[in-house]
Residue, then its C-alpha position, 0 to 999 in steps of 0.5 A: m227398193p225404197e220409194s224415196l229416201t230421207l236425208r239423216e246426216i251429211k258426214a264430211r271428213p277431211v284427208v290429205l294425201k302426198l302426190r306421187r307426181p307433184v303439181v309443178a305449174r307456172i302459178v303453183t306447186i302442190l305437194e299435198w292433195p286435199i280431199i273431202l270425203i262425203d257420206l250422205m246418210t239417209e233414214e232407209g240405210i242407203v248411203g250416198r258418197s262423193y269426194l271433193e278436191p279443193y286444191i288447197v288444204k286450208s280451204m277445207r277448214y271452211l268447206v267441212p263446216a259448210l257441209h255440216d251446216l247443210s246437213e242441219l239445213l236439210r235433215g228430213r228432207c227427201v233426197a231429190p238432188v235437183e231440189l237439194f242442190e236448189v235449196a243448198r245454193k239459195s242458202l248461201h245466196f247472199v254469200g254468193y253463188e261462186g266459190l266455196s258456196m258452189i263447191a259445198a252444194s256440188g259435193l252434196d249434189m254428187a252424193a245425192w245422185d249416188a244415193l238415188a242411184k243405189a235406191a234404184n239399184k242402177p248404176l248412175c250412168v243408167l239412171l241418167g239414161g245411158t248404159v254401162g260402158a267404157v269411156r275414152s281417157y287421157n292420162s293427166n297424172g303428171l308431165w308438169l314443168k320439168e326438163p324436156a328428157a325427164v317429161a319425155a321419159e314420164a310420157l312413156e311411163l304414163r302411156h303404159e300405165g293404161g294403154f293411153s292414146a292421149l296425154k296432157l302436158r303442161l307448158g309455161r316455162s320461163d323461156p318459151r324455147d324450153d316449152l318447144a323442146t319439151l314438146d319435141a322431146v315428148r312427140k319423139a318419145v310417144g310417136d305421131g299417133m299420140h293425141l297431145m293436149v297442153d295446158y298453160n294453167q292460166g299462167l300467161n298474160l294476153a301478150e305472152a299467150i299470143e306469142r306462145c300459142h302462135m309458136v305451138d300452133d303447128r304442133g298437131l296438138d289437140w287443144i291448148e288449155e287456159p293460156v290466160v286467166y280463166d275469167n278473161l273471156d275476151g282474151h280467149a276469144q281473141l286466141a280462138a279466133e287467131l289460132k288454128t289449134p282449138i282453145q279449151i277452157g271450163e274448169n273454172f266455170y262456176g255453174p252452167r250460165e258461165m259456160y253459156k257466157a263463154i260460148q256466146k262470146k266464142a271464148c273457146d272451141l271446147v269446154m271441160p267443166d269441173f264437178m266441184r265448180i259447175g254444180g256436181v251431176t246436176g250442173w254438169m247435165r244442164a252444162a252438157a245440154i248447153a254444149g250439145a245445143a251449141g255443138v261444142p265437144i265437152s270433156t271432164h275435169l277431175y273426178p273420174e268416177v262421176a265423170a264417167h257416168v255422166m259421159r255415158a249420158t252426154e250428147t258431145a262427150h269428148w274426153l274424160e281426164w284420168q287422174d288417180w289421185a284419190d285412189p289411195i283412199l278408195l276400196n275399189p278404184y276404177e280400172i283403165k284398159d287401152g285408154m278407156l275408163q271402165i265403169p264398174d256394173v255396180h249400183g250408184v257410182g261405186l265409191e267405197w272408202d278404204e277406211k284403213a287408209v282414210a284413218s292414216h290420212l285424216a287431217s285435223l282442221 
């Protein structure tokens, strides 16, 4: 095992995949899924891997060059994730700490932690102080804005994909009665024992959210997610105070400080940071400490492989969001069994690229 690692190069490759179940939310429809594959090469021969999912294909035109710029900046430095994260962020200080700056730094951070765990010959969760094990997950692979019968049928498919005990469906149809009909159809199909979460994907104004959230408040839901635009913390705080159902936000927190502000404002009952926005593994562990101190349950958003590892070292770990959208380019996708994501007992995170699949999905920027 090398005593330390030296960064040689960061290689970023853009790929675009077709979604098996397209995203159809109130504010957007997504048919193609962009993924940036990141390989952090070291002089010692260890390669740290991570990926980014920046939603918009065109965003890769800016993120891939940003990662290559970080490669030039950091070449020859010790692979110390906390230090690399700070240097990367400060190099983009005058652009701002949010948006594409944070996303690029987060991708670097996740790859650096993977390399460090590989050098230590340990799974990432063990390096972080946890153990290898299973992580409770809900299936978030579908249940978009379709007809009630179609959503109910898909709910059964999603349940059987991995023996799930929890599913998330999206709301925000033009007529709120159609949302209620969909909820009823799904509940009838999957039974009372199934945990159900709903997500409005920021699609409502505050007046709509007050009306609609009260309409579903007695439906036994585990949470109501992002009913209004993500930065309307006052609006979320009003809803959290009025509703019995927990309010969930957090996938748009750019860094742990934003999560701290939301908790201080009582804008939510639950938090679910996204790894490319919260700051990768480094940002997650800082955010998890804040959530733990406040006693707030914390769930993950996307990036299930990295998510599983950090959840094994998170005080108030709640639910892992399972999405398999990156699986087509992974050599060894993680497995789901009885609604639990199984962490493989391998060094690092366990990400390896299926190079044949990557070659067939490479995008030209």
